[in-house]
KEKE-3310 file (N, C-alpha, C; in steps of 0.2 Angstrom, whole numbers, plus 5000, padded with zeros to 4 digits):
npx = (4995:4989:4980:4971:4966:4961:4950:4942:4930:4927:4939:4945:4937:4939:4952:4952:4944:4952:4962:4955:4953:4942:4929:4918:4903:4893:4886:4890:4877:4869:4865:4857:4866:4879:4897:4903:4894:4896:4909:4909:4901:4910:4922:4916:4912:4925:4930:4922:4926:4939:4938:4931:4917:4900:4884:4872:4864:4858:4848:4845:4833:4829:4821:4807:4803:4805:4798:4794:4801:4814:4831:4847:4856:4859:4869:4875:4884:4886:4892:4879:4869:4861:4859:4849:4845:4836:4839:4833:4836:4828:4816:4821:4822:4824:4824:4826:4829:4831:4839:4841:4852:4852:4840:4823:4814:4802:4793:4788:4797:4809:4813:4817:4814:4809:4814:4811:4817:4818:4827:4841:4852:4869:4879:4880:4882:4882:4880:4876:4877:4876:4864:4864:4863:4871:4870:4874:4870:4869:4869:4863:4865:4861:4869:4884:4891:4907:4918:4909:4904:4902:4890:4889:4878:4878:4868:4862:4855:4843:4843:4832:4821:4822:4822:4830:4845:4846:4857:4865:4869:4867:4856:4860:4875:4885:4894:4905:4912:4930:4936:4931:4922:4916:4914:4907:4907:4914:4910:4915:4912:4916:4914:4918:4916:4912:4915:4915:4921:4923:4926:4929:4930:4934:4927:4934:4931:4925:4934:4945:4951:4966:4969:4970:4960:4947:4947:4937:4934:4922:4916:4902:4892:4894:4895:4907:4920:4934:4944:4950:4956:4965:4972:4983:4975:4970:4962:4955:4954:4949:4959:4960:4954:4961:4968:4970:4971:4979:4979:4991:4993:5004:5014:5018:5032:5036:5044:5039:5033:5036:5030:5015:5010:5007:5001:5000:4991:4988:4972:4967:4977:4979:4977:4977:4988:4996:5004:5015:5013:5017:5024:5022:5028:5022:5026:5037:5030:5029:5034:5026:5014:4998:4989:4973:4964:4964:4960:4953:4945:4936:4929:4916:4919:4911:4902:4895:4881:4864:4849:4840:4847:4850:4857:4870:4877:4875:4882:4896:4909:4921:4937:4942:4956:4959:4953:4952:4960:4958:4966:4963:4970:4970:4977:4983:4990:4999:5005:5001:4989:4976:4978:4981:4973:4976:4972:4975:4975:4978:4979:4978:4980:4972:4980:4993:4997:4997:5006:5019:5034:5035:5038:5037:5025:5019:5023:5011:5001)
npy = (5019:5009:5004:5015:5017:5004:5004:5014:5015:5023:5029:5017:5015:5026:5024:5012:5016:5025:5016:5008:5016:5023:5035:5045:5051:5057:5067:5066:5064:5060:5047:5034:5026:5018:5020:5008:4999:5004:5002:4988:4985:4991:4983:4970:4974:4976:4963:4956:4962:4958:4945:4944:4943:4942:4946:4945:4944:4951:4951:4963:4969:4980:4980:4979:4992:4999:4996:4996:5007:5015:5017:5024:5015:5019:5019:5019:5017:5022:5023:5019:5019:5014:5018:5017:5019:5025:5034:5044:5049:5053:5058:5066:5064:5057:5044:5039:5027:5024:5015:5012:5003:5001:5003:4997:4992:5002:4997:4982:4979:4983:4997:5013:5026:5036:5046:5058:5067:5081:5080:5073:5062:5061:5057:5053:5056:5053:5058:5052:5057:5070:5072:5072:5073:5073:5078:5076:5085:5088:5103:5112:5106:5089:5081:5087:5097:5098:5109:5115:5118:5110:5112:5109:5105:5105:5098:5101:5092:5086:5070:5065:5072:5076:5089:5106:5108:5114:5119:5125:5139:5141:5133:5126:5122:5129:5126:5129:5118:5119:5112:5109:5097:5083:5071:5060:5064:5057:5057:5060:5060:5067:5069:5079:5083:5100:5102:5098:5088:5087:5078:5079:5069:5064:5052:5038:5026:5018:5019:5026:5042:5047:5061:5079:5083:5090:5096:5100:5109:5114:5124:5118:5123:5137:5140:5144:5142:5133:5127:5125:5115:5110:5097:5082:5070:5056:5051:5056:5059:5066:5070:5078:5093:5102:5095:5086:5070:5065:5055:5052:5048:5037:5044:5038:5038:5051:5065:5066:5059:5041:5032:5029:5041:5047:5061:5073:5088:5105:5111:5123:5132:5130:5135:5136:5129:5115:5114:5102:5094:5082:5067:5051:5037:5024:5007:5004:4999:4986:4990:4985:4986:4993:5005:5005:5008:5018:5021:5029:5023:5027:5029:5040:5052:5053:5067:5068:5063:5062:5069:5060:5048:5039:5028:5016:5011:5020:5031:5028:5028:5026:5035:5050:5051:5037:5032:5020:5020:5015:5010:5006:4997:4994:4984:4982:4970:4968:4957:4946:4942:4944:4949:4952:4954:4962:4965:4975:4980:4992:4996:5009:5018:5034:5043:5039:5046:5059:5059:5055:5060:5059:5044:5027:5017:5000:4986:4981:4968)
npz = (5183:5175:5184:5185:5172:5170:5179:5174:5163:5153:5149:5144:5133:5125:5122:5115:5104:5097:5094:5085:5074:5073:5075:5086:5083:5090:5104:5122:5128:5118:5115:5124:5131:5141:5144:5145:5138:5126:5124:5124:5112:5103:5103:5099:5087:5080:5082:5073:5061:5060:5059:5048:5047:5046:5054:5047:5031:5016:5001:4989:4978:4966:4955:4954:4957:4946:4935:4918:4916:4906:4901:4906:4918:4935:4950:4967:4982:4998:5014:5024:5014:5000:4983:4969:4952:4937:4922:4910:4894:4883:4888:4898:4912:4929:4940:4956:4969:4986:4999:5016:5024:5038:5043:5044:5029:5020:5011:5003:4993:4998:4999:5005:5001:4987:4973:4961:4947:4935:4924:4914:4921:4923:4932:4949:4967:4984:5001:5016:5029:5028:5023:5009:4991:4976:4959:4942:4927:4910:4900:4885:4868:4864:4857:4855:4842:4833:4840:4848:4865:4881:4894:4911:4924:4942:4953:4969:4981:4994:5001:5008:5004:4991:4987:4985:4994:5010:5016:5006:4997:4984:4972:4961:4953:4940:4926:4912:4901:4896:4886:4869:4861:4852:4858:4871:4888:4903:4920:4937:4954:4970:4987:5001:5016:5016:5003:4986:4973:4955:4941:4925:4910:4894:4884:4875:4864:4874:4884:4897:4892:4891:4890:4891:4904:4915:4931:4945:4960:4972:4985:4991:4999:5000:4986:4981:4969:4971:4964:4948:4937:4923:4916:4913:4920:4927:4938:4954:4972:4988:5001:5013:5021:5013:5004:4989:4980:4966:4952:4940:4923:4914:4901:4886:4874:4875:4883:4895:4911:4911:4919:4929:4941:4957:4965:4978:4980:4985:4985:4987:4984:4971:4954:4938:4936:4944:4960:4966:4982:4988:4981:4973:4966:4955:4951:4937:4921:4909:4892:4883:4889:4890:4898:4902:4912:4926:4942:4957:4972:4985:5002:5006:5019:5035:5041:5053:5063:5060:5067:5069:5070:5083:5089:5095:5084:5073:5077:5077:5066:5053:5055:5047:5043:5043:5033:5019:5004:4988:4973:4957:4944:4927:4915:4898:4888:4874:4868:4862:4848:4852:4864:4882:4897:4913:4929:4943:4960:4973:4990:5002:5017:5021:5028:5025:5013:5018:5028:5024:5016:5002:4992:4987:4979:4982:4971:4958:4951)
capx = (4992:4985:4974:4967:4963:4957:4944:4938:4928:4927:4946:4946:4933:4942:4958:4950:4941:4958:4966:4951:4953:4935:4927:4911:4900:4887:4888:4889:4871:4865:4862:4856:4870:4885:4903:4904:4890:4899:4916:4907:4899:4916:4926:4913:4913:4931:4931:4919:4930:4945:4936:4927:4911:4894:4879:4866:4865:4852:4848:4841:4831:4826:4818:4800:4802:4806:4794:4792:4806:4819:4836:4853:4856:4863:4869:4880:4884:4889:4890:4873:4864:4862:4855:4849:4840:4836:4839:4830:4838:4823:4811:4825:4820:4828:4820:4830:4827:4836:4838:4845:4854:4851:4833:4818:4812:4795:4788:4790:4803:4815:4815:4815:4812:4810:4814:4811:4820:4816:4833:4844:4858:4875:4882:4878:4886:4878:4883:4871:4878:4874:4857:4866:4864:4873:4868:4876:4866:4872:4865:4865:4863:4862:4875:4887:4895:4914:4919:4904:4906:4897:4888:4887:4874:4879:4862:4863:4848:4842:4841:4826:4815:4824:4822:4836:4848:4845:4863:4868:4867:4865:4853:4864:4882:4885:4901:4906:4919:4934:4938:4926:4922:4910:4914:4904:4911:4913:4910:4916:4911:4919:4912:4922:4913:4908:4918:4913:4925:4920:4931:4926:4935:4932:4927:4936:4931:4923:4940:4947:4955:4972:4971:4968:4953:4945:4945:4934:4932:4918:4913:4895:4888:4894:4895:4913:4924:4940:4950:4948:4962:4965:4979:4983:4973:4966:4957:4956:4951:4950:4963:4958:4950:4965:4972:4967:4976:4978:4983:4993:4994:5011:5014:5023:5035:5037:5049:5035:5033:5035:5026:5010:5012:5002:5003:4996:4991:4983:4967:4966:4982:4980:4972:4977:4993:4996:5011:5015:5015:5020:5024:5023:5029:5020:5031:5037:5026:5032:5033:5020:5007:4994:4984:4966:4960:4968:4955:4953:4939:4936:4922:4914:4920:4905:4903:4891:4875:4858:4846:4836:4851:4851:4860:4877:4879:4875:4887:4903:4911:4929:4940:4944:4963:4960:4950:4956:4959:4959:4968:4963:4974:4969:4983:4982:4997:4998:5010:4997:4984:4970:4980:4980:4971:4978:4969:4978:4972:4982:4975:4982:4977:4972:4986:4999:4998:4999:5011:5025:5037:5037:5039:5035:5020:5022:5021:5005:5002)
capy = (5020:5003:5004:5021:5015:4998:5006:5019:5012:5029:5029:5011:5016:5031:5021:5007:5020:5027:5010:5005:5020:5026:5041:5045:5058:5060:5070:5061:5063:5059:5041:5032:5020:5019:5019:5001:4996:5007:4998:4981:4985:4992:4977:4965:4976:4975:4956:4954:4964:4954:4938:4946:4939:4946:4943:4944:4946:4952:4952:4968:4969:4986:4979:4980:4999:5003:4992:5000:5013:5013:5022:5022:5013:5023:5016:5021:5015:5027:5022:5014:5021:5011:5021:5014:5023:5025:5041:5043:5054:5056:5061:5071:5062:5053:5041:5036:5023:5024:5010:5013:4996:5000:5004:4993:4995:5005:4993:4975:4979:4985:5004:5018:5032:5036:5053:5060:5073:5083:5081:5067:5062:5058:5054:5055:5055:5054:5058:5051:5061:5077:5071:5076:5069:5078:5075:5080:5085:5092:5108:5112:5100:5082:5079:5093:5096:5100:5116:5117:5117:5107:5115:5104:5107:5101:5099:5100:5091:5082:5063:5063:5075:5078:5096:5109:5107:5120:5122:5127:5146:5140:5127:5122:5125:5128:5126:5127:5114:5122:5109:5108:5090:5079:5065:5060:5064:5053:5061:5056:5065:5065:5073:5079:5088:5105:5102:5093:5088:5084:5076:5078:5066:5062:5044:5036:5018:5016:5018:5032:5045:5050:5067:5084:5083:5095:5094:5106:5109:5119:5123:5117:5127:5144:5140:5146:5138:5133:5125:5123:5112:5106:5093:5075:5068:5050:5050:5060:5059:5070:5068:5082:5100:5106:5091:5080:5065:5064:5049:5055:5042:5037:5046:5035:5041:5058:5067:5066:5053:5035:5028:5033:5045:5049:5067:5077:5095:5109:5113:5130:5136:5128:5138:5133:5124:5113:5113:5096:5094:5075:5063:5044:5033:5018:5003:5005:4994:4984:4994:4982:4986:4999:5006:5007:5011:5020:5025:5028:5021:5029:5030:5047:5053:5056:5073:5067:5059:5066:5069:5053:5042:5039:5021:5015:5009:5025:5036:5026:5027:5027:5042:5052:5049:5030:5029:5016:5022:5009:5012:5000:4998:4989:4985:4977:4968:4966:4952:4941:4945:4945:4953:4949:4959:4961:4969:4975:4984:4993:4999:5013:5023:5041:5046:5038:5051:5066:5058:5054:5065:5055:5037:5023:5012:4993:4984:4977:4961)
capz = (5177:5173:5189:5183:5166:5171:5183:5170:5156:5147:5146:5140:5127:5121:5119:5110:5099:5094:5091:5080:5068:5072:5079:5089:5081:5094:5110:5127:5130:5112:5115:5131:5132:5145:5141:5145:5133:5119:5123:5122:5105:5099:5103:5095:5080:5078:5081:5067:5055:5060:5056:5042:5049:5046:5057:5043:5024:5013:4994:4987:4972:4965:4949:4954:4958:4940:4930:4913:4915:4902:4901:4909:4925:4940:4956:4971:4989:5002:5021:5025:5009:4993:4978:4962:4948:4929:4919:4903:4890:4878:4892:4902:4919:4933:4945:4961:4975:4991:5004:5021:5027:5045:5044:5040:5023:5021:5007:5002:4989:5002:4997:5010:4998:4980:4971:4954:4945:4928:4920:4913:4926:4920:4937:4956:4973:4990:5008:5020:5035:5027:5019:5003:4985:4971:4953:4936:4921:4905:4896:4878:4863:4867:4853:4852:4836:4834:4842:4853:4872:4885:4900:4916:4930:4948:4957:4976:4984:5000:5000:5011:5000:4984:4986:4986:5001:5014:5018:5000:4995:4977:4970:4956:4951:4933:4923:4904:4900:4892:4880:4865:4859:4850:4862:4877:4894:4909:4926:4943:4959:4976:4992:5007:5020:5012:4997:4981:4967:4949:4936:4918:4906:4888:4883:4868:4864:4881:4889:4899:4888:4895:4887:4896:4907:4919:4938:4948:4967:4974:4992:4989:5003:4998:4979:4978:4965:4974:4960:4941:4934:4916:4915:4912:4926:4927:4943:4960:4978:4993:5007:5019:5019:5009:4999:4984:4978:4959:4948:4933:4919:4910:4894:4882:4868:4876:4888:4902:4915:4908:4923:4932:4947:4962:4968:4982:4979:4989:4980:4989:4981:4964:4950:4932:4936:4951:4963:4970:4989:4989:4975:4974:4959:4954:4947:4929:4918:4903:4887:4879:4892:4889:4904:4900:4918:4932:4945:4964:4975:4992:5005:5008:5026:5038:5045:5059:5063:5060:5074:5070:5071:5090:5091:5095:5077:5069:5080:5076:5059:5052:5055:5040:5042:5043:5027:5014:4997:4983:4967:4953:4937:4922:4909:4892:4885:4866:4866:4857:4844:4856:4870:4889:4902:4919:4934:4950:4965:4979:4995:5007:5022:5019:5032:5021:5008:5021:5033:5021:5012:4996:4993:4981:4980:4981:4964:4957:4948)
cpx = (4987:4979:4969:4963:4958:4950:4940:4936:4928:4934:4947:4943:4936:4949:4957:4947:4947:4961:4962:4951:4946:4934:4920:4908:4895:4890:4887:4882:4866:4862:4862:4860:4877:4891:4905:4900:4893:4905:4914:4905:4905:4920:4923:4913:4919:4933:4928:4923:4936:4944:4933:4921:4905:4888:4872:4868:4858:4853:4843:4839:4826:4821:4811:4798:4802:4803:4792:4796:4811:4824:4842:4853:4861:4863:4875:4879:4888:4887:4884:4868:4866:4857:4855:4843:4841:4835:4838:4832:4833:4818:4815:4822:4824:4824:4826:4827:4832:4834:4843:4846:4853:4844:4828:4815:4804:4790:4791:4796:4809:4818:4812:4812:4813:4809:4814:4814:4819:4823:4837:4851:4863:4879:4879:4883:4881:4882:4878:4871:4876:4867:4858:4866:4866:4873:4871:4872:4870:4867:4867:4863:4865:4868:4879:4891:4902:4914:4914:4906:4900:4896:4886:4883:4875:4873:4863:4856:4848:4840:4834:4820:4816:4824:4829:4839:4848:4851:4867:4865:4865:4862:4857:4870:4883:4892:4901:4912:4923:4936:4931:4927:4916:4909:4910:4909:4909:4914:4911:4915:4913:4917:4916:4920:4909:4911:4916:4918:4922:4925:4928:4931:4931:4932:4929:4936:4929:4928:4941:4952:4960:4974:4969:4961:4953:4943:4943:4932:4928:4917:4905:4890:4888:4894:4902:4917:4931:4946:4947:4955:4961:4972:4978:4981:4968:4961:4959:4952:4953:4955:4961:4955:4955:4968:4968:4973:4975:4982:4984:4995:5001:5010:5019:5026:5035:5042:5045:5036:5032:5031:5021:5012:5006:5004:4998:4996:4986:4978:4965:4971:4983:4975:4973:4983:4994:5003:5010:5017:5019:5019:5025:5023:5026:5026:5031:5034:5030:5030:5027:5014:5004:4989:4978:4962:4965:4963:4955:4946:4940:4930:4922:4915:4913:4907:4900:4885:4869:4854:4842:4840:4854:4853:4867:4880:4880:4880:4894:4904:4919:4931:4942:4951:4964:4956:4954:4954:4962:4961:4968:4966:4972:4974:4981:4989:4996:5003:5007:4992:4978:4972:4978:4978:4973:4975:4973:4975:4977:4978:4980:4978:4977:4978:4992:5002:5000:5004:5018:5028:5040:5038:5037:5030:5022:5019:5014:5006:5006)
cpy = (5015:5003:5009:5019:5009:4999:5011:5016:5017:5029:5023:5012:5021:5028:5016:5010:5022:5022:5007:5009:5023:5032:5041:5051:5061:5063:5065:5059:5061:5052:5038:5025:5022:5018:5012:4997:4998:5003:4991:4980:4986:4986:4971:4967:4975:4968:4954:4956:4960:4947:4938:4942:4944:4942:4942:4946:4947:4953:4957:4968:4976:4986:4981:4988:5003:4999:4997:5006:5010:5019:5019:5020:5018:5019:5018:5018:5019:5026:5017:5015:5017:5015:5018:5018:5022:5032:5040:5049:5057:5060:5066:5070:5057:5050:5037:5033:5023:5018:5011:5006:4995:5002:4999:4996:4997:5001:4986:4974:4981:4992:5008:5024:5032:5043:5053:5067:5075:5084:5074:5067:5058:5054:5057:5053:5056:5054:5058:5056:5068:5078:5074:5071:5075:5074:5079:5079:5089:5097:5108:5107:5094:5079:5085:5092:5099:5107:5119:5115:5114:5111:5109:5108:5103:5103:5097:5099:5087:5075:5062:5066:5076:5085:5099:5109:5114:5123:5125:5134:5146:5133:5123:5126:5124:5130:5125:5124:5118:5119:5107:5101:5087:5072:5066:5061:5059:5057:5057:5062:5062:5071:5073:5085:5094:5106:5096:5094:5085:5084:5075:5075:5063:5055:5043:5028:5015:5015:5025:5035:5049:5056:5072:5083:5089:5093:5101:5105:5115:5118:5123:5121:5134:5145:5143:5141:5138:5131:5123:5121:5108:5103:5086:5071:5061:5049:5055:5057:5064:5067:5072:5089:5104:5102:5087:5076:5064:5058:5052:5049:5043:5040:5043:5039:5049:5059:5067:5059:5046:5030:5032:5036:5046:5055:5070:5084:5098:5112:5120:5135:5134:5132:5134:5128:5122:5112:5107:5096:5088:5072:5056:5041:5026:5014:5004:4998:4992:4989:4992:4983:4993:4999:5008:5010:5012:5024:5024:5026:5023:5030:5038:5048:5056:5062:5072:5063:5064:5065:5063:5047:5042:5032:5021:5015:5015:5031:5034:5025:5028:5034:5043:5050:5041:5027:5025:5019:5017:5012:5006:5002:4992:4990:4980:4976:4965:4961:4947:4945:4948:4950:4950:4955:4957:4967:4969:4981:4985:4997:5003:5017:5030:5044:5045:5044:5058:5065:5057:5060:5062:5048:5033:5018:5005:4991:4980:4970:4961)
cpz = (5175:5178:5187:5177:5166:5175:5179:5163:5151:5144:5142:5133:5122:5118:5114:5104:5094:5090:5085:5074:5067:5076:5081:5087:5085:5101:5116:5129:5124:5112:5123:5132:5136:5141:5140:5140:5126:5118:5121:5115:5101:5098:5099:5088:5077:5077:5075:5061:5054:5057:5050:5042:5049:5050:5053:5036:5021:5005:4992:4980:4970:4959:4949:4955:4951:4934:4925:4912:4911:4902:4904:4916:4929:4947:4960:4978:4993:5010:5021:5019:5002:4989:4972:4958:4940:4927:4912:4899:4885:4882:4897:4909:4922:4938:4950:4967:4980:4996:5009:5024:5034:5047:5041:5034:5024:5016:5006:4997:4992:5001:5003:5007:4991:4978:4963:4952:4937:4924:4919:4917:4923:4926:4944:4961:4979:4997:5013:5027:5034:5023:5012:4997:4980:4964:4947:4930:4916:4901:4889:4874:4866:4863:4851:4846:4837:4835:4847:4860:4876:4892:4905:4922:4936:4952:4964:4979:4990:4998:5002:5007:4993:4982:4987:4993:5004:5016:5012:4998:4988:4975:4966:4954:4944:4930:4916:4904:4895:4886:4876:4862:4857:4853:4868:4883:4899:4915:4932:4949:4966:4981:4998:5011:5016:5005:4992:4975:4961:4944:4930:4913:4900:4887:4876:4868:4870:4886:4891:4894:4892:4891:4893:4898:4912:4926:4942:4955:4969:4982:4990:4993:5001:4990:4976:4975:4968:4969:4953:4937:4928:4916:4913:4918:4924:4932:4949:4966:4983:4998:5014:5016:5014:5003:4995:4982:4970:4956:4941:4929:4916:4903:4890:4877:4869:4882:4895:4905:4911:4912:4927:4939:4951:4965:4972:4981:4984:4985:4981:4986:4974:4960:4943:4932:4943:4954:4968:4977:4990:4982:4976:4967:4960:4950:4940:4926:4912:4897:4882:4882:4891:4894:4901:4906:4923:4937:4953:4966:4982:4995:5007:5016:5029:5042:5052:5059:5063:5066:5075:5071:5079:5092:5091:5088:5073:5071:5079:5069:5059:5052:5048:5038:5042:5037:5022:5007:4992:4976:4962:4946:4933:4916:4904:4889:4878:4864:4861:4853:4848:4862:4877:4894:4909:4924:4941:4954:4971:4984:5000:5011:5019:5022:5028:5017:5011:5026:5031:5017:5006:4997:4986:4983:4979:4974:4964:4954:4942)
residu = (MET:TYR:THR:ILE:ILE:HIS:GLY:GLU:LYS:ILE:LEU:GLN:TYR:LYS:ILE:GLU:LEU:ASP:LEU:SER:GLY:MET:THR:TYR:SER:GLY:SER:PRO:ASP:SER:ILE:SER:THR:SER:ALA:GLU:GLU:ARG:LEU:LYS:TRP:LEU:LYS:ASN:HIS:GLN:SER:ASN:TRP:PHE:ARG:PHE:ARG:SER:ASP:SER:LYS:GLU:LEU:MET:ASP:PHE:GLY:ASP:ASP:PHE:ILE:GLY:ASP:ARG:GLY:ASP:PHE:LEU:SER:VAL:ILE:SER:GLY:ASP:ILE:VAL:ALA:PHE:GLY:ILE:SER:ASN:LEU:GLN:THR:SER:THR:THR:SER:LEU:ALA:PHE:ARG:ASN:LEU:ARG:GLU:PRO:ALA:LYS:ASN:ILE:HIS:GLY:VAL:ASN:SER:LYS:LEU:SER:PHE:GLU:PHE:PHE:THR:ARG:GLU:LEU:ALA:VAL:ASP:PRO:SER:GLN:ASP:LEU:VAL:ILE:LEU:ILE:SER:GLU:GLY:GLY:PRO:LEU:ARG:PRO:THR:ASN:GLY:MET:LYS:VAL:THR:ILE:ASN:ILE:HIS:ILE:ARG:ASN:ILE:SER:THR:GLY:THR:TYR:HIS:GLY:MET:ALA:ASN:HIS:ASP:THR:LEU:VAL:HIS:VAL:LEU:SER:CYS:SER:SER:ILE:LEU:TRP:TYR:ARG:TYR:SER:ILE:SER:ILE:TRP:HIS:GLN:PHE:VAL:GLY:VAL:HIS:CYS:GLN:ARG:ILE:VAL:ASP:ASP:GLU:GLN:SER:PHE:GLU:PHE:SER:GLU:LEU:LEU:VAL:TRP:ASP:TRP:LYS:THR:GLY:GLN:LYS:GLU:MET:HIS:LEU:ILE:ASP:LEU:ILE:ALA:SER:PHE:THR:PHE:LEU:SER:ASP:TYR:HIS:VAL:LEU:LEU:ALA:LEU:PRO:ALA:ILE:PRO:ASP:THR:SER:LEU:SER:GLN:THR:PRO:MET:LEU:VAL:VAL:ILE:ASP:PHE:HIS:LYS:THR:SER:THR:ASN:PHE:THR:THR:VAL:LEU:GLY:PHE:SER:LEU:PRO:GLU:PHE:ARG:ARG:THR:ALA:HIS:ILE:SER:THR:LEU:ARG:PHE:HIS:ALA:GLU:VAL:PRO:ARG:VAL:GLY:SER:SER:ALA:SER:GLU:GLN:THR:ILE:LEU:ASN:HIS:HIS:HIS:THR:ALA:SER:ASN:ASN:ARG:VAL:ILE:LEU:LEU:SER:VAL:GLN:ARG:HIS:PHE:SER:ARG:THR:ARG:SER:GLY:VAL:GLU:CYS:HIS:ALA:SER:ARG:ALA:ALA:HIS:ASN:GLN:LEU:PHE:LEU:GLY:MET:HIS:GLY:GLY:SER:MET:ALA:PRO:GLY:CYS)
# end
């Protein structure tokens, strides 16, 4: 067996690829490199990660591209794409600049492309492997009065041109939020292949409001709404084509959970109430601790490579089940008059939440 594997570079490459937790998105003939060259690149890539070493560094400045523009700043990083922009509420416009870290910039400011939209953007997300940018805008009055409901528009566009995405049956997905409020909403977007999830959460004193919020999942290609959940949800992220991971806040002074929970649900089988597939308990916090932030951070999984990406680098990416999910927790202790802030983060592999039958997260700070 050793002799066979040692003599076949393609077998060595496939084994190393699996051990590294990566996948190869191109076909065998999509790039003009041998299995030996790919194996060499993969080993070097892994070595750099283990040593946490980079061959280069770059300082990006988008300031000159938005001289004279005023409004709210927008920014997102996904894969090789860095997007930065400004959205103006008064003029109902949005300007976005994109930079591909693996391609030379097209101008002296380091920008590859710049797009403009005729609406005020509240949040955005990008998936470079699908040439996809999703933006959220609000319809109706800018300042809803008590009893009025907010309409959200989910715009599905191309990164390369800013036009509507050719894979989508609908240019814009529209939803009327169920909860009426005079407060601003905070939105978070997560993309997983053909699915997009949007979490709508009210803002109280610039903090997360651990009240009932809305979580929606669409198939953005067909426009079909897969899930509309209203519950006590702090954050979410996708785990697979069927599952999402929810962070549920602790509810003090009630008969409900006194500690935060992480639960896995099947979003295809969930309508108004969710059924837990798996559940994980976070450590019990002190009674004097007030959690002000409980949020997931995770990379968008790549679907593949575009026709223009014909290099070894662009064809290798992290496998979906090897994705790292980061949970950040911000706690406020009221032992003193001014209080004490404590930030904790916990990281876990995507597969942990699908491969276990319940469990407990390790303690934070």
